[in-house]
C-alpha positions as CSV (number, residue, x, y, z in Angstrom):
1,X,-7.9,13.2,2.2
2,X,-10.8,10.6,2.6
3,X,-10.3,9.8,-1.3
4,X,-6.1,9.4,-0.3
5,X,-7.3,7.2,2.8
6,X,-9.3,4.6,0.3
7,X,-6.9,4.6,-1.9
8,X,-4.2,3.7,0.5
9,X,-6.6,1.1,2.2
10,X,-6.8,-0.3,-1.3
11,X,-3.4,-0.9,-2.2
12,X,-3.1,-2.2,0.7
13,X,-5.1,-4.8,-0.1
14,X,-5.0,-5.0,-2.8
15,X,-1.0,-5.9,-1.6
16,X,-1.2,-8.1,0.7
17,X,-3.5,-10.7,-1.3
18,X,-0.5,-10.4,-3.8
19,X,1.4,-11.7,-1.4
20,X,-0.4,-14.4,-0.1
21,X,-1.7,-15.4,-3.5
22,X,2.8,-15.8,-4.6
23,X,4.1,-16.5,-1.1
24,X,3.0,-19.9,-0.9
25,X,4.2,-21.3,-3.9
26,X,7.8,-19.8,-3.3
27,X,10.5,-21.0,-2.1
28,X,11.2,-18.5,1.1
29,X,7.6,-20.7,2.1
30,X,9.7,-23.5,2.2
31,X,12.9,-22.4,4.5
32,X,12.3,-19.4,6.5
33,X,12.3,-18.8,10.5
34,X,9.4,-21.0,11.9
35,X,10.2,-24.7,9.4
36,X,13.6,-24.2,10.3
37,X,13.5,-23.7,14.7
38,X,9.9,-26.0,14.8
39,X,10.8,-28.8,12.1
40,X,7.0,-30.9,13.7
41,X,5.3,-27.2,11.8
42,X,6.8,-29.3,8.1
43,X,4.1,-31.0,7.2
44,X,0.8,-28.7,8.5
45,X,2.8,-26.1,6.3
46,X,4.2,-27.9,3.5
47,X,1.0,-29.6,3.1
48,X,-0.8,-28.0,-0.4
49,X,-4.4,-27.8,1.0
50,X,-2.8,-25.4,3.8
51,X,-0.9,-23.8,1.0
52,X,-3.9,-23.0,-1.2
53,X,-6.2,-22.0,1.5
54,X,-3.6,-19.3,2.6
55,X,-3.5,-18.6,-1.9
56,X,-7.9,-18.5,-1.4
57,X,-6.8,-16.0,1.4
58,X,-5.3,-14.2,-1.5
59,X,-7.9,-14.0,-3.4
60,X,-10.0,-12.9,-1.1
61,X,-8.5,-10.3,-0.3
62,X,-7.7,-9.4,-4.0
63,X,-11.3,-9.9,-4.9
64,X,-12.1,-7.1,-1.4
65,X,-10.3,-4.2,-3.2
66,X,-11.5,-4.8,-6.2
67,X,-15.1,-4.3,-5.3
68,X,-14.1,-1.0,-2.8
69,X,-12.6,0.4,-6.2
70,X,-16.1,0.4,-7.9
71,X,-17.8,1.7,-4.3
72,X,-15.5,4.3,-3.7
73,X,-16.5,7.5,-2.8
74,X,-16.4,9.3,-6.3
75,X,-18.1,6.1,-8.4
76,X,-21.5,6.4,-5.1
77,X,-21.1,9.7,-5.8
78,X,-21.8,10.1,-9.7
79,X,-24.7,7.4,-9.5
80,X,-26.9,9.3,-7.3
81,X,-26.8,11.8,-9.5
């Protein structure tokens, strides 16, 4: 069960990272519920620095998933033998 849980966590981290990497540069980011109802957020959310920060967090999530794959329970067991 531990392997399945580990694989699930890695998959979720990778998917969240991919979404955060892609989402700020898509049309969904520019036309969403919050920007339509709170126009004062438009200059902040459409700023390239904010978009880059969110994409950077996505890259960090993908790197975290890759490191979790390298340090999987099977890899640590194989290196200790």
